[in-house]
Wavefront OBJ file of the C-alpha trace (Angstrom):
o trace
v 0.000 0.000 0.000
v 1.083 3.546 -0.445
v 0.588 6.396 -2.857
v -0.702 5.687 -6.316
v 2.058 5.631 -8.895
v 2.479 9.008 -10.484
v 0.719 10.885 -7.685
v 2.496 13.466 -5.634
v 0.977 12.336 -2.355
v 3.299 11.002 0.257
v 2.600 8.101 2.552
v 3.545 8.556 6.137
v 3.634 5.701 8.634
v 0.973 5.818 11.320
v 1.969 4.589 14.747
v -0.532 2.953 17.071
v 0.184 1.869 20.616
v 0.705 -1.855 21.042
v -2.461 -3.731 21.990
v -2.696 -4.865 25.597
v -1.478 -8.399 26.269
v -4.234 -10.997 25.976
v -6.066 -11.836 29.168
v -6.841 -15.446 30.036
v -10.324 -16.342 28.913
v -12.391 -17.540 30.555
v -11.221 -16.084 33.870
v -9.288 -18.583 35.939
v -11.426 -20.284 38.596
v -10.416 -19.924 42.224
v -8.021 -22.546 43.509
v -9.229 -25.356 45.779
v -7.446 -23.667 48.688
v -9.445 -20.470 48.082
v -12.674 -22.468 47.951
v -11.804 -24.167 51.241
v -11.133 -20.801 52.890
v -14.415 -19.397 51.539
v -16.272 -22.501 52.690
v -14.769 -22.219 56.187
v -15.540 -18.491 56.405
v -19.096 -19.056 55.197
v -19.717 -21.865 57.686
v -18.440 -19.661 60.540
v -20.761 -16.804 59.520
v -23.918 -18.467 60.855
v -25.500 -18.885 57.425
v -26.475 -22.309 56.092
v -23.526 -24.057 54.474
v -23.702 -25.665 51.052
v -21.850 -28.655 52.476
v -24.306 -28.862 55.360
v -26.842 -31.610 55.884
v -28.118 -31.478 52.272
v -26.894 -34.437 50.215
v -27.018 -34.930 46.427
v -26.993 -38.150 44.409
v -24.015 -38.381 42.037
v -23.804 -41.197 39.509
v -20.192 -40.252 38.736
v -18.910 -40.426 42.325
v -17.189 -43.638 43.400
v -17.370 -42.660 47.094
v -19.680 -40.699 49.340
v -18.051 -37.399 50.344
v -18.679 -34.291 52.400
v -16.823 -31.180 53.485
v -18.547 -31.082 56.862
v -17.560 -33.684 59.453
v -20.689 -32.646 61.375
v -22.727 -34.536 58.742
v -21.414 -37.826 60.135
v -22.891 -39.884 62.963
v -19.522 -41.604 63.477
v -16.104 -40.535 62.244
v -12.458 -41.492 62.422
v -9.254 -39.745 61.434
v -7.596 -43.132 60.818
v -7.067 -43.464 57.064
v -5.503 -46.952 56.949
v -7.895 -48.552 54.468
v -9.296 -45.560 52.581
v -8.007 -43.234 49.878
v -5.994 -40.307 51.178
v -7.283 -38.016 48.444
v -10.270 -37.512 46.151
v -9.601 -37.094 42.436
v -12.076 -34.597 40.956
v -13.088 -33.847 37.378
v -10.511 -31.147 36.708
v -7.648 -33.453 37.713
v -7.014 -31.928 41.153
v -6.739 -34.087 44.274
v -8.534 -33.108 47.476
v -7.000 -34.198 50.779
v -9.133 -36.605 52.848
v -8.972 -35.735 56.563
v -11.419 -38.285 58.012
v -13.969 -40.963 57.188
v -17.260 -41.896 58.727
v -20.833 -43.010 58.340
v -24.316 -41.674 58.863
v -27.968 -42.588 58.466
v -30.325 -40.509 56.351
v -33.643 -40.080 58.149
v -36.542 -40.686 58.086
v -35.792 -43.633 55.785
v -32.790 -45.007 57.694
v -30.661 -45.290 54.559
v -27.049 -46.005 55.495
v -24.058 -44.135 54.105
v -20.779 -45.857 54.980
v -17.142 -45.039 54.242
v -17.897 -41.343 53.698
v -14.753 -39.394 52.809
v -14.338 -36.003 54.511
v -12.402 -33.218 52.808
v -12.808 -29.609 53.970
v -12.518 -28.537 50.335
v -15.659 -30.432 49.242
v -18.437 -27.834 48.930
v -21.385 -30.170 48.212
v -22.077 -33.421 50.045
v -22.349 -36.221 47.480
v -23.889 -39.685 47.628
v -22.291 -42.254 45.342
v -25.213 -43.933 43.552
v -23.247 -47.196 43.244
v -22.325 -47.386 46.952
v -25.797 -46.259 48.022
v -27.586 -48.974 46.031
v -25.125 -51.624 47.203
v -25.209 -50.655 50.909
v -29.003 -50.300 51.038
v -30.064 -53.143 48.681
v -32.059 -50.746 46.559
v -32.325 -49.321 43.065
v -32.641 -45.733 41.863
v -34.778 -44.596 38.959
v -34.048 -41.125 37.604
v -36.652 -38.954 35.904
v -36.864 -35.400 34.627
v -38.671 -34.281 37.779
v -36.707 -36.310 40.356
v -35.912 -39.877 41.326
v -37.283 -42.930 43.116
v -35.567 -45.299 45.517
v -36.963 -48.839 45.404
v -36.337 -51.924 47.497
v -34.274 -54.244 45.316
v -36.115 -57.423 46.308
v -39.742 -56.252 46.460
v -39.489 -53.310 43.999
v -41.564 -51.316 46.517
v -41.021 -47.540 46.316
v -39.190 -46.478 49.485
v -38.704 -42.815 48.668
v -39.609 -40.195 46.069
v -37.453 -37.084 45.721
v -38.416 -34.120 43.550
v -35.818 -32.118 41.651
v -36.384 -28.816 39.884
v -32.753 -27.960 39.161
v -29.753 -29.620 37.579
v -28.969 -31.834 40.591
v -30.813 -34.610 42.409
v -31.143 -33.513 46.061
v -31.798 -36.306 48.523
v -35.116 -34.985 49.869
v -37.901 -37.423 50.607
v -41.630 -36.922 50.112
l 1 2 3 4 5 6 7 8 9 10 11 12 13 14 15 16 17 18 19 20 21 22 23 24 25 26 27 28 29 30 31 32 33 34 35 36 37 38 39 40 41 42 43 44 45 46 47 48 49 50 51 52 53 54 55 56 57 58 59 60 61 62 63 64 65 66 67 68 69 70 71 72 73 74 75 76 77 78 79 80 81 82 83 84 85 86 87 88 89 90 91 92 93 94 95 96 97 98 99 100 101 102 103 104 105 106 107 108 109 110 111 112 113 114 115 116 117 118 119 120 121 122 123 124 125 126 127 128 129 130 131 132 133 134 135 136 137 138 139 140 141 142 143 144 145 146 147 148 149 150 151 152 153 154 155 156 157 158 159 160 161 162 163 164 165 166 167 168 169 170 171
């Protein structure tokens, strides 16, 4: 580019400031340590905690897990026969600090070998372990799920779900 041949116009260079360096997109998520600190601060504020007594069914979880040791009826800090960390979807490992068990009322469903990690922000029920430990089956639907006795096929519990997750809330 430049002046047309034969014209008397002159081309002068135009200087523009350099563009700003590219910013990471999307913004980087907070680290697991930041989430743990936020979770701890939130739980100490007196507001309900997302890792409180509310549990969610997770078909991708191989273990039950919670960030709140208060969700357990019994607990132990001995980690001899359990994983010492939880591998999550983004490849990070979350440190396990204790294990335990609890019973979900009013149905008396047992959750055993629950892994506790303060970094876990939502308490998860492993569908596989739940069905095995309670001799039951789960049927998932658009509006919720059913828990049925494995032998009799009797419906033991119905839980409604309006969001993206399956909260463990009985009828």
